[in-house]
N, C-alpha and C positions, 0 to 999 in steps of 0.2 A: 522527771524534771530535776535539774541540778538544784541543790539546796544551799541557801546562804549559810555560811558558817555561824553567823550570829544567831540564826534561828535555832540551830542545833545546840549552841551554847546556852541559850536561854531556856530551852526545853530541858536539857540535862541538868542545869542548875536547879530548876524548880523540882525536878524529879528527886534529886538528892535532898532538897529541903523538906520534901514530903516525908522523908524517912528520918527526920530529926536533925539533919546537919545544919549548923549555922550558915547563913547566906554566903559569907565570905569563903568558908571552907567548901561549900557546895560548888561554888564557882571555880575554885581551884581544880577540883576533881573533874568537873565538866570540861574545863579548858584543856586538861591533859589529854582527854579523849578526843576532843575535836581537833586539837593540834596534831595528834597522831594521824588522823584522817587527812589533814592538810598536807602532812609530810608524805602521804602515800602509804602509810602503814595501817591499813584498815583492820589488820589482825589485832591491833591494840587501840582501835578507835571506839566509836559509840556502839559497836558490836558488843562491847563489854559492859555497857551501862546496866542492862538487866542483871548481870552477874553480881556486880558490886551492890546493886540495890537489894538483891535477894539476901546477901550476907548481912547488910544493915538491918533488914527486917527480921532476920533470924536471930539477931543479937550476938552473932559471933564476931562482929566488927562494931566497935564503939563509935557511935555517930558524933559524939562531942567530947571525947577524951582529950586531955591536955598533956603534951609531952613534958617530962621532968628530967632534969639533969641528975644522973647518978654519979658521974665523974665530971668535974669542971677543973681541968688542970692546965689552963693556959692554951697551949697549942693542941691539947688533947681533950676530948670530951666523949662521954657516953650518955646517950639519951634513951630513956624508957618511953616508948610510944603509947603504952596503955591500950594496945590493940585498936588504935584509931585508924582511919583511912591512910593507906601508905602514901598517897599523893600529898596529903596535907602535912604529914610528918616529914616527908622528904623536902618539901619547900622550906619548912622551918629549919630542918637540920642543915640543908645546904646554905641557907642564909647565915646560919651560925658558923659553919665551916669557912665561908668566905670572910666573915668578919674576923675570925681567929687568924686566918692566913694573912690578912692585911696588917694585923698587929704583930704576928710572929714570923711571917715569911712563909710558913707552912702550917697546915692544920690536918689533923686526923680526927674525924668524928664518927663514932659508931652509933648505930640506931638499932635497938632491940624491941621485940614485941610490936612489930609493925604489920603491914599487910602488903599485898601486891600493889605496886605503884605505877604500873603502865610502862611507858617507854623511859629507859634510863637517860636517854639523851636530853629529855626535857630539863633535867636537873643539872647535868654537867654543862649544858649550854648557859645556865644561869651564871656559872663561874667564869666561863669563857667571856661572856659579855661584861664581866666585872674585871677583866684584865688578868685572869688566872688560868692556869692549866688544872684540870680536874680529872680525877679517877673516881669511879663509883662501881661497887660490886653489890650484887644481891643474890640471895638464894631463892629457891622456888620449890614447889611440890615435886615429888618424884615423877620423872618423865622418861629417863633412860636407865639402863642397867649398868652396873660396874663392868668394865671391859672384861669380857669372857664370861659374864653372868647372864641370867635370863629373868631377873626380877627387878622391877623399878625401885631404886633407892636413891638415885641421883637426879637433882633438878636440872633444868636448862641453865640456871644460875648465870644470868647475863651480866655483862660488864660494859662500861662505857668510858671513853676518854674524850675530852674536848679542849680546844684551844682557840683563841682568837686568831684571825688570819688577815689582819689589815683590811685592805679594800675588798677582799673576798669574804664570802660567808664563812663562819667559823668552821674549822676542821673538826669533825666529830665522828666517833665510832660508837656503835651500839650493837653488840652481837650476843646471841645466845650460843652456848657451847654444843648444842645439838646441831645437826646439819641444817635445821630450819627451826625457827621459833614455833612452839606448839600452837600459838595463836593462829599461825598461817594454816595449820591443819584444820582448826575450827572454822576458819574463814572458808576453806575449800568445802567443808561440810555445809556451811551456810549457802554456798553457791551451787551445791549439788555437783561439784567437780571432783574428778580423781586427783590424787596427789602424785607427784613424780616418783618414779622408782628410785630407791635409795634413801627415801626420807624415813621409812619406818618398817618395822616388822610387826606382825599381829601377835596375839597372845600365845600362839603356838611357836613363835619364832620364825615364821615364814614371811618373806618379803611381801609387802602389800602396797597397792595403790588406792585402797579404799580408806577414805578419811576416818570413818567411824571405827574401822578395824585398827587403824593406827592409834586413835585415841584410847581404845581399849587395850592396845598392845604397848609397844615400846618405840619411842622416837630414837633414831640413831644419832650418835655423836658426830660432830664435824671432824674430819681428818682422823677418823678411827680412834685409836687409843689416846691421841693427843687431846682431842676434844673432851674425852672422859676425864683425863688428868687435870685439865684446866678447870673443868666444872667442879671437881673435888676441891681444888685449891680455892676457888671462889666461895665454896661453902665453908671452908675453914675461915676465910676472912669475914664472911657475912654472917655466919651462924655461930660457929664455935668461938671466935675471937670476940664478937659483940655480946656474947652471953645470951643469945636468942636460940630459937629452935634450929635444927639442922637435919639433913638427910630426910628420912621418912617421917620425921616429926612435923615437917612444914606442910600446911594445907594450901590448896590452890584457890584462886578467885572464883571458880565455878562450883566450889563446895560450900555447903551451908551448915554442915554438921559440927564443925569445930573451928576454933580460933586458928589463924594463920601461923603465927609465930615467926614470920619472915624477919630476917635481919639484913642490914645494909651497912656498908663501910664506905666512907668517902675520904679522899685525900686531896687537898687543894693546895696549890703552890702559887704564891703571888709572884708574877713574872718580874715585877719591878725590883724585887730583891736580888735578882740574878743579872738583869740587864735592863736598860731602859725599854719600856713597853714599845716605843716607836721603833727601836732597833729590832725587837723581836718580830713585830708585825712586818717590817720590811724583809726580814729573813724568811718569814713564812710565805710572803708573796713570791719570793725567789724560788722557794721550794715548790710551790704550786705551779708556777709557770714552767719550771723544768719538767714536772710530772706531765703537764698537759702538752708539752711540745714534742714528745717522742713520736716517731712514726706509728701510724695506726696498724693494728693487726687486722687480718681479714675479718669482715663482718662487723666491724666497729666504726662508728662515725665520730666518736669523741672519747677522750680519756677524762675520767672523773676522779676527783679526789674525795676522800671520805667526808660525807655530809653535803656534798654539792647537789646530789640528786634530790635530797630532801628539801634543800633551799629552793631549787627550781620548782619542785612540785607545789610548795607552799604558795609561791607567787602565782602560779597558774590556777590553783584551786581557790585561792581567795578571789581571783578575778572571775573565774568561770563558775564557781560553786562546786559542791561536792555531789557525787553520784554514789549512792549506797546500794548494796545488794538487796534484792527483794525480801529475803528472809530477815535481814537486819531491819528493814523498814517495818516488816510485820511485827517483829519483836518490840520495836519502839511504839507501834500502835497499841500493843498489849499494855505497855507501861502507861500510855496515855489513858487507856480505858480504866486501868486499875487505880490510877492516881487522880483522875479527873482533870489532868492538865492538858490543855489544848496543844495538839501537835500541828503547828502551822507550816507543814511541809508535806 
């Protein structure tokens, strides 16, 4: 049966509170997960709730750490997250970046000693809704090898851009630099499904369609050497520049043996400092209409602009409810049993 998003949000919030998170922080983390499911990205949805919970219980993620400014230089800031939940830190940091951009026209905020934060678009959309254009990069635990190598040292290292689009839903991009986000491989394993050819090679370097073999092996970069190169540059921005961990030093959200060390960098531009926001929105509408007006290629019913599918999915899933894989439901049932929290779904 479809599940009402509010039911999932309430359950996830209580689960994180049981691990020592303040109620407001717990709700932020829960909302990022449920929102990912609403957008149709189940690889980053409540599937991950037990992973984050396990890291909190293991003490490698600080349930109640408070971010501190290491650098506070007007349009530039560096924040130390104290190994708190990445979602909570990113909401704090993005709000800080938006405020700085509104004051200075542009802002660059670096965040160190953070954790995995879920979907990057959750945060860049915050800026788009505030009349800004935003960029966000993050690093991640090793998933792919350097181009030409056969040992994992490079993360998927996702990045996101977002901008308002007038009467349309915001234009937003959120991509990993592997051919597919690693979470989608975990989702395939949850569903007991094979993965498509070209996603990964196993530990011996042989192409595989087995999800577990892919997890144990190497996820392949998008566009060959180009995806690898972009991932390395995102690690430079997110890890090296921010003063956080980078390359093989970063731990993933499914690991409970060490701190994450993930770092993030966001750049926010206040549109009104360059042109009136109304003019920008009108120009974005013209851009989108032109994109959507081209003749359709065979096998396609519509042209979508970046972020449009997520917006449509959210409308439908809020109306009809969410349907989760059986293994995800089973994992949530285990969380309910361990925490004593009723799962009303």
